[in-house]
C-alpha angles and dihedrals in degrees: 000000000000092000090050090052091050093051091049091050091048090049091051092049095048098042097077090049091054092047092050090047088065094058125093095239093043096139095060094040093047092053092048088050090053091048091052092047088052091053090052090048090054092046094055100032140061098240138061122251128212128199121206128185117205128183119256098200136045090237087069093054121094116199137162094182119142134207114266137186092251091052091051087060094049135086131190113215114203110190135185138038119344118250115223099177109107085356084277103167095042094046090047091056089049092049091050089053090053098043097039109030112190094029115119112230112210117194107198108188142137130291088232093065124107110297090205092059092042091054091049092050092050089056094059115101099228098038132100118187122210116190118202138186115244111253115249091241122038094206127212111327088357089291094152089055090054094046095050097046094040096049092046089054092048091050089053090051088053091052090053088053097247122160100195130044128194108200118206138143135261091244095051130079133189127186109179114139112234094016096136091051091047094054096042088051089054091054091049095044094051102038125187116268113261090237091067107086100173099061129055099188142013122266110230115207129189124224121269097201100032146331122316092186092129098031124113118271107248 
């Protein structure tokens, strides 16, 4: 009975979205629907709710960024399985090329991934594709998958002569202007103690469960 009730509630919640999706001005109406839903959430709950709209495709992105010396020294390593829905991984690489000109984008994924997507990625001007064999054992929480694909991407960045690497995933996307400069400045501002001989620069990590914008640099 409980499962039936859950399915009915889900159907009622999704139905207006599907109906709006059939209309000519669906984008504006969908956003208004989400805003109204957020207001109702706040009215009945104990927390605030925010609604953000982000572009899916590079054609929606406006940027006047230029290539800089720092960006020529930087690589973005995207690791993990490719995402075909909404052409997410391919469009993400294109967006990075527009927002961060001069930065090399390295997609480190598996040989078993879609050959059609791989071929399209290889044709992009700012993209380098690294294909890896799946490790025999995935490890806890797929840790071995992460290690293999990440290290292969970093090695490719070294081969390209890059000094800085921004590691992310193929199912993630970030769009902050000046992000590379911000992270490199953090590394320079909080330099490694001279007593540490095995590390030349700090590793800056983002928060998993929330922002660490105002947290200490560790």
